[in-house]
PASE-179365 format. One line per 10 residues: their letters; for each residue y, z, x of N, C-alpha, C. Coordinates in Angstrom, 3 decimals. Layout:
BEGIN
a = Y:Z:X:Y:Z:X:Y:Z:X  ...
//
This chain:
BEGIN
xxxxxxxxxx = -27.985:69.929:-8.472:-29.298:70.439:-8.125:-29.202:71.947:-7.894  -30.038:72.719:-8.540:-29.989:74.166:-8.356:-30.512:74.587:-6.982  -29.880:75.608:-6.470:-30.265:76.169:-5.186:-30.607:77.635:-5.362  -31.754:78.017:-4.855:-32.149:79.414:-4.796:-31.558:79.988:-3.522  -30.774:81.041:-3.651:-30.162:81.695:-2.499:-30.610:83.146:-2.479  -31.073:83.589:-1.326:-31.491:84.978:-1.161:-30.664:85.567:-0.028  -30.024:86.693:-0.312:-29.198:87.391:0.676:-29.860:88.728:1.005  -30.021:88.995:2.278:-30.682:90.216:2.731:-29.671:91.149:3.387  -29.691:92.421:2.983:-28.858:93.434:3.619:-29.422:93.806:4.975  -28.632:94.490:5.787:-29.087:94.878:7.124:-30.351:95.742:7.061
xxxxxxxxxx = -31.417:95.324:7.734:-32.669:96.088:7.710:-32.593:97.314:8.613  -33.486:98.255:8.350:-33.529:99.451:9.201:-34.062:99.133:10.590  -34.910:98.119:10.698:-35.469:97.699:11.986:-35.314:96.175:12.089  -34.213:95.704:12.675:-33.949:94.266:12.712:-35.056:93.443:13.365  -35.683:93.943:14.412:-36.732:93.166:15.080:-37.972:93.054:14.195  -38.342:94.123:13.520:-39.485:94.072:12.602:-39.185:93.121:11.440  -37.942:93.149:10.941:-37.536:92.225:9.887:-37.710:90.784:10.350  -37.162:90.475:11.507:-37.221:89.112:12.049:-38.675:88.654:12.224  -39.465:89.498:12.795:-40.865:89.144:13.057:-41.616:88.870:11.746  -41.495:89.766:10.782:-42.192:89.581:9.505:-41.630:88.375:8.760
xxxxxxxxxx = -40.316:88.241:8.761:-39.680:87.145:8.030:-40.160:85.793:8.553  -40.125:85.616:9.864:-40.503:84.327:10.438:-42.013:84.087:10.429  -42.800:85.123:10.645:-44.253:84.955:10.743:-44.959:84.943:9.392  -44.428:85.684:8.423:-45.110:85.833:7.142:-44.318:85.227:5.986  -43.048:85.617:5.870:-42.302:85.243:4.668:-41.873:83.774:4.640  -41.410:83.245:5.736:-41.001:81.834:5.749:-42.162:80.911:5.363  -43.363:81.106:5.883:-44.467:80.259:5.416:-44.718:80.381:3.910  -44.553:81.579:3.358:-44.699:81.737:1.910:-43.608:80.961:1.177  -42.386:81.042:1.668:-41.270:80.336:1.028:-41.437:78.821:1.125  -41.947:78.354:2.239:-42.159:76.910:2.398:-43.223:76.368:1.459
xxxxxxxxxx = -44.062:77.243:0.922:-45.112:76.831:-0.003:-44.617:76.737:-1.448  -43.359:77.105:-1.701:-42.833:77.031:-3.069:-42.892:75.591:-3.565  -43.567:75.347:-4.694:-43.680:73.978:-5.202:-42.312:73.396:-5.563  -42.048:72.207:-5.072:-40.815:71.504:-5.412:-39.596:71.888:-4.603  -39.718:72.848:-3.695:-38.576:73.278:-2.880:-38.286:72.247:-1.799  -37.010:71.926:-1.636:-36.579:71.022:-0.575:-35.396:71.659:0.153  -35.057:71.098:1.276:-33.893:71.557:2.038:-33.912:73.061:2.287  -35.058:73.572:2.687:-35.163:75.002:2.978:-34.470:75.309:4.298  -33.539:76.238:4.241:-32.844:76.693:5.447:-32.685:78.207:5.370  -32.700:78.834:6.527:-32.446:80.266:6.569:-31.681:80.594:7.835
xxxxxxxxxx = -31.010:81.731:7.790:-30.292:82.231:8.955:-30.549:83.720:9.068  -30.848:84.160:10.261:-31.034:85.579:10.521:-29.831:86.168:11.245  -28.746:85.406:11.282:-27.517:85.838:11.957:-26.324:85.645:11.046  -26.307:86.364:9.928:-25.214:86.273:8.966:-24.309:87.473:9.150  -23.020:87.227:9.092:-22.031:88.297:9.240:-21.154:88.333:7.993  -21.001:89.500:7.400:-20.137:89.660:6.237:-18.711:89.879:6.721  -17.802:89.012:6.296:-16.406:89.127:6.713:-15.599:90.002:5.755  -15.887:89.913:4.465:-15.151:90.668:3.458:-16.137:91.177:2.419  -15.930:92.372:1.935:-16.766:92.892:0.854:-17.528:94.133:1.251  -18.045:94.797:0.222:-18.738:96.056:0.422:-20.242:95.901:0.604
xxxxxxxxxx = -20.777:94.709:0.350:-22.217:94.486:0.438:-22.539:93.639:1.668  -22.844:94.298:2.786:-23.128:93.523:3.999:-24.399:92.686:3.858  -24.347:91.517:4.437:-25.477:90.587:4.440:-25.795:90.277:5.895  -27.080:90.328:6.252:-27.459:90.028:7.637:-28.348:88.802:7.755  -28.898:88.319:6.621:-29.757:87.135:6.640:-29.639:86.424:5.298  -29.907:85.108:5.316:-29.852:84.340:4.069:-30.923:83.263:4.072  -31.285:82.844:2.859:-32.267:81.787:2.638:-31.756:80.912:1.508  -31.948:79.596:1.654:-31.544:78.639:0.621:-32.642:77.593:0.457  -32.966:77.276:-0.796:-33.908:76.201:-1.105:-33.389:75.470:-2.332  -33.439:74.156:-2.292:-32.960:73.318:-3.382:-34.135:72.830:-4.216
xxxxxxxxxx = -33.889:72.679:-5.513:-34.895:72.184:-6.450:-34.289:71.058:-7.273  -35.113:70.151:-7.753:-34.625:68.997:-8.526:-34.005:69.434:-9.847  -34.566:70.469:-10.474:-34.066:70.958:-11.757:-34.159:72.468:-11.802  -33.449:73.064:-12.743:-33.550:74.515:-12.928:-34.968:74.875:-13.391  -35.547:74.036:-14.234:-36.912:74.292:-14.692:-37.878:74.277:-13.510  -37.657:73.368:-12.572:-38.494:73.317:-11.376:-38.373:74.585:-10.549  -37.163:75.113:-10.439:-36.944:76.369:-9.715:-37.671:77.509:-10.426  -37.494:77.592:-11.754:-38.150:78.650:-12.523:-39.672:78.547:-12.417  -40.183:77.323:-12.487:-41.629:77.114:-12.368:-42.131:77.528:-10.985  -41.354:77.220:-9.954:-41.749:77.585:-8.590:-41.830:79.103:-8.442
xxxxxxxxxx = -40.854:79.816:-8.991:-40.866:81.278:-8.893:-42.019:81.894:-9.685  -42.408:81.237:-10.773:-43.504:81.740:-11.606:-44.878:81.345:-11.071  -44.921:80.405:-10.136:-46.190:79.916:-9.591:-46.849:81.000:-8.737  -48.129:80.846:-8.433:-48.777:81.806:-7.524:-48.061:81.916:-6.175  -47.575:80.800:-5.666:-46.839:80.815:-4.387:-45.538:81.606:-4.525  -44.834:81.389:-5.627:-43.594:82.119:-5.875:-43.836:83.604:-6.058  -44.902:83.941:-6.761:-45.248:85.345:-6.959:-45.617:86.005:-5.636  -46.318:85.283:-4.778:-46.683:85.822:-3.464:-45.440:86.082:-2.619  -44.496:85.143:-2.641:-43.262:85.315:-1.869:-42.470:86.511:-2.392  -42.365:86.626:-3.708:-41.622:87.750:-4.282:-42.299:89.089:-3.998
xxxxxxxxxx = -43.619:89.110:-4.047:-44.360:90.347:-3.775:-44.221:90.783:-2.321  -43.937:89.840:-1.424:-43.810:90.154:-0.006:-42.474:90.799:0.342  -41.447:90.587:-0.459:-40.095:91.051:-0.133:-40.043:92.541:0.209  -40.665:93.433:-0.561:-40.589:94.857:-0.200:-41.243:95.189:1.146  -42.047:94.293:1.682:-42.713:94.543:2.955:-41.778:94.465:4.153  -40.583:93.883:3.978:-39.690:93.724:5.129:-38.215:93.895:4.801  -37.809:93.764:3.557:-36.381:93.767:3.190:-35.890:95.187:2.935  -35.879:95.997:3.980:-35.486:97.395:3.854:-33.995:97.574:3.600  -33.201:96.532:3.816:-31.765:96.607:3.581:-31.356:96.105:2.210  -32.338:95.826:1.353:-32.034:95.328:0.016:-31.932:93.822:-0.001
xxxxxxxx = -31.988:93.270:-1.203:-31.977:91.826:-1.375:-31.212:91.478:-2.645  -30.487:90.375:-2.591:-29.803:89.813:-3.748:-30.299:88.378:-3.897  -30.771:88.024:-5.093:-31.297:86.685:-5.343:-30.381:85.996:-6.340  -29.911:84.809:-5.964:-28.962:84.055:-6.768:-29.508:82.668:-7.070  -29.046:82.088:-8.170:-29.268:80.675:-8.433:-27.895:80.033:-8.501  -27.666:79.063:-7.643:-26.408:78.327:-7.628:-26.676:76.932:-8.168  -25.791:76.441:-8.998:-25.973:75.116:-9.581:-24.637:74.392:-9.622  -24.732:73.075:-9.670:-23.507:72.262:-9.727:-22.809:72.432:-11.046
//
């Protein structure tokens, strides 16, 4: 099952990031059609590497096509359009599959 993983770099204002992420962005992410097992963490620590990560999000989909359809949906477009509103530390979006 494919998993959408989003990694967020350290924001310039951690409290503003947390507030926007939990109040605005998480509800948008929960509206993604077909997404299951949604989990996020706002307390991520990078142990090794040059790209620090401070937050992560994971959502599972039944198929890769379902994931692609969810991202292309109005809900997916809304979630993607919201990212620049709070992700001042940059973002990396991955698809992990078995």
